[in-house]
Legacy VTK file of the C-alpha trace (Angstrom):
# vtk DataFile Version 3.0
C-alpha trace
ASCII
DATASET POLYDATA
POINTS 405 float
95.056 41.284 86.824
93.071 38.413 85.359
89.277 38.496 85.258
88.719 34.794 85.938
84.932 34.949 85.544
85.359 36.519 82.125
87.984 33.926 81.193
85.734 31.068 82.327
82.983 32.373 80.069
85.289 31.674 77.114
85.236 27.910 77.847
81.808 26.380 77.067
82.668 22.971 78.515
82.998 24.397 82.033
79.280 25.194 82.251
78.125 21.577 82.190
77.036 19.394 85.075
78.767 16.152 86.009
76.745 13.818 88.228
74.310 16.748 88.646
77.090 18.885 90.100
79.072 21.785 88.638
82.128 20.463 86.846
85.438 21.069 88.617
88.067 20.260 86.006
91.448 19.584 87.641
92.926 17.361 84.925
94.732 20.103 83.037
98.131 18.398 83.010
96.563 15.701 80.834
94.790 18.150 78.539
93.481 21.672 78.949
90.073 22.883 77.795
89.656 25.020 74.693
88.323 28.593 74.482
85.612 29.621 72.009
88.191 31.315 69.789
89.935 27.981 69.191
86.669 26.153 68.562
85.519 28.881 66.162
88.811 28.826 64.265
88.531 25.068 63.850
84.998 25.362 62.483
85.919 28.321 60.265
88.703 26.364 58.590
86.352 23.557 57.567
83.460 25.868 56.720
85.342 28.548 54.771
88.909 27.682 53.691
89.196 23.877 53.735
91.982 23.023 51.303
95.387 21.398 51.254
98.327 23.717 51.845
101.390 24.805 49.857
100.728 23.089 46.541
97.433 24.581 45.349
97.098 27.578 43.031
93.494 28.446 43.888
92.067 30.908 46.408
91.160 28.416 49.136
94.612 26.824 48.982
96.236 30.229 49.359
94.020 31.123 52.336
94.660 27.791 54.050
98.411 28.087 53.476
98.503 31.615 54.839
96.609 30.603 57.999
98.763 27.495 58.438
102.036 29.392 58.134
100.771 32.185 60.388
100.775 29.628 63.191
104.421 28.870 62.489
105.235 32.559 62.884
103.342 32.702 66.177
105.067 29.544 67.415
108.453 31.043 66.534
107.629 34.108 68.614
106.183 31.973 71.432
109.485 30.091 71.746
111.766 32.942 70.634
113.394 30.772 67.973
116.005 32.564 65.890
114.873 31.136 62.553
111.364 30.391 61.293
112.557 27.171 59.667
113.555 25.862 63.112
109.850 25.363 63.873
108.674 21.898 62.823
105.006 20.944 63.076
104.311 17.495 64.570
101.408 15.536 66.003
102.573 16.395 69.516
105.385 16.051 72.027
105.629 12.291 71.536
106.171 12.536 67.794
108.673 15.360 68.283
110.806 13.237 70.610
110.533 10.192 68.352
111.580 12.307 65.371
114.739 13.498 67.118
115.557 10.065 68.568
115.138 8.349 65.205
116.611 10.968 62.901
119.337 12.535 65.036
119.874 9.815 67.642
120.249 6.842 65.346
122.527 8.863 63.072
125.056 10.016 65.675
125.008 7.295 68.339
127.661 4.585 68.316
128.248 1.524 70.529
129.075 2.475 74.135
127.943 6.084 73.648
125.620 7.217 76.424
122.176 8.803 76.480
121.008 10.364 79.743
117.356 10.671 80.749
115.928 11.445 84.170
113.901 9.437 86.653
111.102 11.990 86.187
110.479 11.259 82.517
107.221 10.453 80.809
107.356 7.195 78.854
107.516 9.226 75.640
110.909 10.561 76.724
112.203 7.113 77.679
111.048 4.591 75.079
112.278 6.459 71.948
115.752 6.644 73.476
115.640 2.967 74.412
114.826 2.180 70.791
117.682 4.404 69.586
120.091 2.708 71.999
118.952 -0.763 70.966
119.509 0.133 67.312
122.980 1.618 67.827
124.519 -0.139 70.817
124.458 3.020 72.921
123.744 2.853 76.662
120.832 4.541 78.455
121.611 6.023 81.884
119.242 7.583 84.409
119.593 10.807 86.422
118.320 10.027 89.956
116.058 12.175 92.122
115.974 13.351 95.719
113.184 12.350 98.082
111.288 15.578 97.359
111.101 14.803 93.641
113.839 17.174 92.489
116.645 15.954 90.258
119.955 15.140 91.942
122.178 17.707 90.266
125.398 16.371 91.736
124.615 12.892 90.442
123.761 14.421 87.070
127.122 16.146 86.824
128.867 12.907 87.777
127.055 11.029 85.007
128.175 13.469 82.325
131.295 12.435 80.445
132.835 12.468 76.971
130.708 9.375 76.273
127.505 11.376 76.797
126.111 12.225 73.365
122.478 13.042 74.101
120.691 14.264 77.236
116.886 14.341 77.370
114.827 15.607 80.290
111.579 17.392 80.965
111.321 21.061 81.814
108.484 20.213 84.216
107.528 16.794 85.562
104.028 15.788 84.492
103.656 13.459 87.486
104.987 15.682 90.272
105.054 19.228 88.880
108.785 19.615 89.622
110.426 22.434 87.643
113.933 21.444 86.605
116.877 23.890 86.298
117.059 23.275 82.574
119.273 26.212 81.618
122.053 25.065 83.936
121.579 21.435 82.931
121.792 22.299 79.234
124.998 24.266 79.782
126.600 21.404 81.719
125.623 18.819 79.093
126.886 20.917 76.213
130.178 21.437 78.054
130.946 17.730 77.513
129.795 17.875 73.888
126.290 16.462 74.373
123.162 17.595 72.532
120.093 18.299 74.679
116.386 17.714 74.075
113.918 19.314 76.488
110.390 17.934 76.851
108.388 21.119 77.384
104.903 19.595 77.327
104.186 20.654 80.904
106.184 23.893 80.800
104.608 25.576 77.781
101.219 26.176 79.477
102.767 27.752 82.562
105.634 30.051 81.687
107.432 31.716 78.826
109.762 29.550 76.755
112.908 31.171 75.364
114.917 28.587 73.473
117.679 31.046 72.642
118.156 31.956 76.289
118.053 28.293 77.312
120.345 27.418 74.394
118.340 24.223 73.925
119.280 22.045 70.960
115.754 20.646 70.718
112.551 21.626 72.538
109.130 20.003 72.113
105.587 20.663 73.321
101.951 19.815 72.523
99.143 22.192 71.592
96.454 20.441 73.625
98.112 21.336 76.925
98.190 25.029 75.918
94.415 25.459 75.406
94.768 24.129 71.862
93.614 21.170 69.769
94.764 17.582 70.199
96.962 15.924 67.617
99.228 18.908 67.006
102.563 19.975 68.419
105.780 21.845 67.818
109.383 20.713 67.617
112.065 23.376 67.816
115.506 22.336 66.662
118.649 24.322 66.085
119.047 24.857 62.366
122.518 23.312 62.298
121.172 20.005 63.634
118.011 19.945 61.526
120.025 20.505 58.353
122.264 17.524 59.159
119.448 15.163 60.103
117.889 12.771 57.557
114.103 12.890 57.056
111.950 11.108 59.608
109.241 10.095 57.118
109.083 10.036 53.351
106.226 11.235 51.156
104.747 14.353 49.704
105.912 17.854 50.692
109.251 16.700 52.106
110.783 16.295 48.631
112.250 18.464 45.896
112.661 15.886 43.140
111.739 12.200 43.063
112.881 9.564 40.610
113.204 5.818 40.975
116.945 6.277 41.095
117.249 9.181 43.552
115.252 11.615 45.696
116.319 15.053 46.863
114.725 16.590 49.937
112.900 19.828 50.567
114.279 22.693 52.619
113.522 23.186 56.314
111.024 22.932 57.871
109.234 20.923 55.188
111.872 18.182 55.110
110.285 16.904 58.336
106.613 17.487 57.446
105.755 14.656 55.082
102.210 14.270 53.817
99.093 16.334 54.350
99.539 17.981 57.747
96.970 18.497 60.492
95.941 21.775 58.898
92.754 22.550 60.807
94.321 22.060 64.218
97.408 24.021 63.196
95.191 26.936 62.163
93.173 26.714 65.383
96.324 26.595 67.515
97.093 30.139 66.428
94.135 31.201 68.559
95.524 29.284 71.537
98.781 31.197 71.265
96.881 34.466 70.972
94.851 33.492 74.048
97.920 33.018 76.263
99.526 36.118 74.775
96.412 38.164 75.553
96.285 37.077 79.187
100.033 36.803 79.729
101.845 33.637 80.746
103.258 35.432 83.775
99.724 36.249 84.943
98.545 32.725 84.217
101.443 31.214 86.159
100.859 33.547 89.105
97.186 32.561 89.271
97.956 28.830 89.025
100.621 29.084 91.719
98.153 30.821 94.014
95.702 27.966 93.490
98.443 25.438 94.221
99.485 27.214 97.418
95.870 27.574 98.551
95.213 23.884 97.946
98.343 22.971 99.900
97.057 25.003 102.828
93.836 22.959 102.891
94.799 19.461 101.781
97.111 18.543 104.695
94.060 18.886 106.966
92.458 15.912 105.179
92.992 12.782 107.263
95.687 10.570 105.752
96.698 13.042 103.027
100.245 12.545 101.729
101.767 14.744 99.038
103.971 12.965 96.512
106.607 15.368 95.194
107.392 18.414 97.291
110.237 20.090 95.418
110.724 23.787 96.109
110.232 24.698 92.442
106.864 23.484 91.167
103.968 24.405 88.878
100.275 23.969 89.692
100.313 20.175 89.995
99.599 18.224 93.176
100.129 14.458 93.280
98.938 12.739 96.408
97.627 9.653 98.173
95.228 9.358 101.089
96.069 6.721 103.711
95.759 3.244 102.177
93.015 4.149 99.712
93.679 3.143 96.112
94.160 6.150 93.859
91.660 4.835 91.308
88.949 4.516 93.971
89.550 8.101 95.041
89.341 9.290 91.452
86.026 7.526 90.902
84.592 8.880 94.156
85.679 12.412 93.303
84.119 12.078 89.861
80.836 11.161 91.519
80.995 14.616 93.113
81.769 16.398 89.834
85.536 16.700 90.369
87.754 15.538 87.506
91.281 14.505 88.478
93.786 12.091 86.961
94.686 8.797 88.633
97.317 6.194 87.818
101.016 6.151 87.053
100.767 9.144 84.675
102.939 7.353 82.081
105.824 7.436 84.561
106.013 3.817 85.708
109.772 3.890 86.452
109.241 6.913 88.699
106.346 5.275 90.529
108.337 2.079 91.090
111.203 4.167 92.454
108.779 5.857 94.874
107.423 2.470 95.919
103.863 3.203 94.833
101.563 2.107 92.023
100.272 5.572 91.198
98.791 8.767 92.585
95.826 11.080 92.376
96.868 14.193 90.453
95.099 17.552 90.577
96.391 20.134 88.120
95.312 23.729 87.630
94.729 26.077 84.706
93.896 29.737 84.259
90.118 29.149 84.418
90.180 27.390 87.788
89.175 29.182 90.990
89.802 29.093 94.723
86.172 28.111 95.216
86.809 25.055 93.039
89.785 24.201 95.238
87.479 24.335 98.245
84.911 22.124 96.512
87.668 19.653 95.655
88.938 19.499 99.240
85.400 19.176 100.614
84.751 16.336 98.163
87.983 14.617 99.202
87.006 14.886 102.866
83.670 13.241 102.054
85.530 10.426 100.312
87.695 9.852 103.363
84.656 9.764 105.687
82.948 7.243 103.428
86.026 5.018 103.468
86.570 5.052 107.249
LINES 1 406
405 0 1 2 3 4 5 6 7 8 9 10 11 12 13 14 15 16 17 18 19 20 21 22 23 24 25 26 27 28 29 30 31 32 33 34 35 36 37 38 39 40 41 42 43 44 45 46 47 48 49 50 51 52 53 54 55 56 57 58 59 60 61 62 63 64 65 66 67 68 69 70 71 72 73 74 75 76 77 78 79 80 81 82 83 84 85 86 87 88 89 90 91 92 93 94 95 96 97 98 99 100 101 102 103 104 105 106 107 108 109 110 111 112 113 114 115 116 117 118 119 120 121 122 123 124 125 126 127 128 129 130 131 132 133 134 135 136 137 138 139 140 141 142 143 144 145 146 147 148 149 150 151 152 153 154 155 156 157 158 159 160 161 162 163 164 165 166 167 168 169 170 171 172 173 174 175 176 177 178 179 180 181 182 183 184 185 186 187 188 189 190 191 192 193 194 195 196 197 198 199 200 201 202 203 204 205 206 207 208 209 210 211 212 213 214 215 216 217 218 219 220 221 222 223 224 225 226 227 228 229 230 231 232 233 234 235 236 237 238 239 240 241 242 243 244 245 246 247 248 249 250 251 252 253 254 255 256 257 258 259 260 261 262 263 264 265 266 267 268 269 270 271 272 273 274 275 276 277 278 279 280 281 282 283 284 285 286 287 288 289 290 291 292 293 294 295 296 297 298 299 300 301 302 303 304 305 306 307 308 309 310 311 312 313 314 315 316 317 318 319 320 321 322 323 324 325 326 327 328 329 330 331 332 333 334 335 336 337 338 339 340 341 342 343 344 345 346 347 348 349 350 351 352 353 354 355 356 357 358 359 360 361 362 363 364 365 366 367 368 369 370 371 372 373 374 375 376 377 378 379 380 381 382 383 384 385 386 387 388 389 390 391 392 393 394 395 396 397 398 399 400 401 402 403 404
């Protein structure tokens, strides 16, 4: 069982007042808050071991390198990757996808080859593939969705063919919270010879990732959605693909030998980690992984699902409430509209009552256009949220509705 009061005490930001009211932070799908252990680790790096990694012979360099590489070991365990060198450090999910699209995609794609993405995708899992297709003459195709926000699996299977070379989809929709059947989808794509990238940005905070069980070719996520720092992320790639792929960026660390005539590249994972990395945030992310390990992702997911279900008991009683995305398999994300009220107005009015939610298209403009709307209000839950906060949120929303009618 989780002691939520004790967990909340680990997050200093939650104690502040917003508009003279207790903060209710329901914008976790955008970024989660950080526990004291992460903040302390970040400060400790700069105060005690600040140094560049890998190339120094002095004590601070050794300490920084050890802490930096410890995070790689923890990330390997977090994802259950077979090989340590399959864990590539990036600036986040977006860079991870761009790396694969540029390095793998532009290498293997040929004119008339096909890349499949889904209607649910974040822009960061659309635009890099558009760029790869534009550069190679490949064709981008879209997996449609049902009215409840779940992917149309029959349509997906019909789209797969021997022309399909790459399939990219999210594990969990950031806009709707839909959980996709990724293991089955990976198997079906690989059956036609396609390579699969999974955007796990919204999955990693909610449930255990096992890339070997999924048999994913590539899997990406960001630290800042898993109680960690911004500007840091992880790309998992099967060793056989990473070894074949050319470097994404050139510079220090990713080389063995450089001359003006020829350069040879470093071994994995360093071939894809050019330049001075985001050392401090990498070191601090180790504490994020220890945090979720300590409390258990299964326990965290159970708590978040209870909050989601409780909110969905209360919200339909709000006049004009309309849920957007009602798939059977979801995480703790609720997208909604209220009557004809603009989502931005609702967000501002909720903020005036101390409730932080996300409004807009959530970087999923194609999805919103398909749904015939401009955007939604999105409430998303984390381990430190409570049922009382759900009640405060619903009460605040009811006040907004009364003010608007």
